[in-house]
C-alpha positions in Angstrom: 130.0 90.2 70.2 132.1 91.7 74.2 129.2 94.1 73.9 126.5 91.8 74.0 127.9 89.4 76.4 128.8 92.2 78.6 125.1 93.2 78.7 123.6 89.4 79.1 126.1 89.5 82.6 124.4 93.0 83.3 121.0 91.6 83.3 121.7 88.1 84.7 123.7 89.8 88.0 120.7 92.5 88.4 118.2 89.3 88.4 120.2 87.4 90.6 120.1 90.5 93.1 116.5 91.5 93.1 113.9 89.6 95.3 112.0 86.9 93.9 108.6 88.4 93.7 110.0 92.3 93.7 109.2 92.5 89.9 105.7 92.3 90.2 103.4 94.7 92.1 102.5 93.2 96.0 98.6 93.6 96.0 98.1 96.0 99.1 94.7 96.5 101.2 93.5 98.6 103.9 91.6 96.1 106.5 88.7 97.7 108.1 87.8 95.5 111.5 84.7 96.2 113.4 84.6 94.1 116.7 80.9 93.1 117.9 80.0 95.1 121.1 80.6 92.5 123.4 82.6 89.3 123.5 80.5 86.2 122.9 80.0 85.6 126.0 78.4 89.1 126.5 81.2 90.6 128.4 82.6 93.8 127.3 86.1 93.6 125.5 88.0 95.7 128.2 87.1 97.7 131.7 84.6 96.3 134.6 82.9 93.0 133.2 79.6 93.7 135.7 79.4 97.3 134.1 78.6 95.9 130.9 78.3 98.1 127.9 77.5 101.2 130.0 78.3 104.7 130.0 80.2 104.2 133.3 82.5 101.8 131.6 84.2 104.2 129.5 87.0 101.5 128.2 84.4 99.0 127.1 85.5 99.0 123.3 88.5 96.7 122.3 91.8 97.8 121.6 92.3 96.2 117.9 95.2 95.1 116.3 95.9 92.8 113.4 98.8 90.5 113.1 99.7 88.8 110.1 100.7 85.1 110.0 102.6 83.9 107.1 103.9 80.3 106.8 107.0 79.3 109.3 107.6 83.3 110.4 107.1 85.2 113.5 103.3 86.7 113.2 103.9 90.9 112.1 101.3 92.4 114.5 100.1 96.1 113.1 99.9 98.2 117.0 101.7 101.1 118.4 104.6 99.9 120.9 104.6 102.4 123.6 107.8 102.0 126.1 106.8 98.6 127.3 102.8 99.1 126.5 101.6 98.1 123.1 98.7 100.6 122.2 96.0 99.9 118.9 96.3 102.4 116.3 92.3 102.8 117.6 92.6 102.6 121.3 88.8 102.2 122.6 87.5 101.4 119.3 85.1 99.1 117.6 86.3 99.6 114.3 89.6 100.1 113.1 91.3 100.6 110.0 95.1 99.5 109.1 96.0 100.7 105.9 98.3 100.0 103.1 98.9 96.3 104.2 100.6 93.5 102.0 99.1 90.6 101.9 101.2 88.5 100.4 101.9 85.4 99.7 98.8 83.3 100.2 97.9 81.7 102.2 98.0 84.2 105.4 96.5 83.9 108.4 95.0 87.2 110.3 94.8 87.0 113.9 92.5 89.8 115.2 93.4 90.7 118.8 92.2 93.3 121.8 95.2 94.4 122.9 95.2 94.1 127.0 98.3 94.6 129.7 99.0 90.9 130.5 97.2 88.9 128.0 95.5 89.6 125.0 92.0 88.4 123.9 91.6 87.0 120.7 88.7 88.7 118.6 89.1 86.4 115.6 91.1 84.3 113.2 90.9 84.0 109.7 93.3 82.4 106.6 93.0 84.0 103.5 93.6 81.8 100.3 93.7 81.9 96.8 93.8 78.3 96.4 92.7 75.1 97.6 96.7 73.4 98.6 96.2 71.8 101.3 99.8 71.8 102.6 100.1 75.5 102.4 96.7 76.1 104.4 98.1 73.3 107.2 101.6 75.3 107.4 99.8 78.7 107.7 97.4 76.5 110.7 101.2 75.7 112.0 102.2 79.2 112.2 98.9 80.7 113.6 99.5 77.5 116.5 102.9 79.0 117.3 101.6 82.6 117.0 98.6 81.9 119.6 101.8 81.0 121.8 103.3 84.2 121.7 100.4 86.5 121.5 98.5 84.3 124.3 101.1 82.9 126.4 98.2 82.4 129.6 95.8 80.6 127.7 95.2 76.7 127.9 96.4 74.9 124.8 92.9 73.7 124.2 91.8 77.1 124.0 94.7 78.1 121.2 94.0 74.9 119.5 90.1 75.8 119.3 90.7 78.9 117.9 93.5 77.8 115.3 90.9 75.0 114.1 88.0 77.6 114.0 89.9 79.8 111.8 87.7 80.6 108.8 89.4 79.8 105.3 88.0 82.5 102.8 89.2 83.5 99.5 90.8 87.0 99.5 88.7 87.8 96.4 85.6 87.3 98.8 86.8 89.8 101.0 88.2 92.2 98.6 84.9 92.3 97.0 83.7 95.7 99.3 81.1 93.4 101.0 82.3 92.4 104.7 83.6 89.0 105.8 81.7 88.2 108.8 84.0 85.9 111.5 82.6 84.8 115.1 82.7 87.7 116.8 84.1 90.3 114.1 83.8 91.4 110.7 86.6 93.1 108.0 86.7 94.4 104.8 89.6 94.8 102.2 89.8 97.6 100.5 92.4 97.3 97.4 94.8 100.4 97.3 
C-alpha cells in the first residue's frame, strides 16, 4: 500500500512540474512569405522610390520578418539581430521561409514586416485561428495593437488601427493545406513539420 501511495505521489508531483500542454506535441510549421514586387501604392519596399524596381535600385526587395503575436504577450519576431541593427534571414528577397515555427496556442497573430533602419513597413497582418471564439480573437486584436505600437512607433494611430481592423481572420487548416493564403500585399503558405 505504501508503495502504491509513493508511486501516486511521484506521478502527481511530476504532473505539477510539467507545464500544461507539454504532453501534447505542439504543431510546428515552415512559414513561407512572398511579398508583392511593390507596395500597394506602387513604390518599392526599400531603396530609392523614384528608381522603382529598376536594376539601378539594388535594394528594392523587402527584408522580410515575421512577428508572432499571442494574446497578452510581447510579439516574438523572427529576424537576426546584428549589434544594434535588425536583419532579415533573407535580406533583399521577395520570398523568405521561416523554419520550424510553433503556432500554438491558437488564435495567433502574424505580422509580416519589411525591416527598415528606423520604422518598419508592415507588409500584412493576419490572425490564424481554429475556432470562432470572438473573445479570443478580440484578445489577439488587442495584442496586435500593442505590437503595432512597438513595431511602428512613428506611424499614426489611425494607420495602426486600420492595419488591425484589416487583419484577415484565417483558419490554420486553410493555410496549411499547401495552397497559399492571399493577403493585401503578400501571400504565405504553411508547411507542417
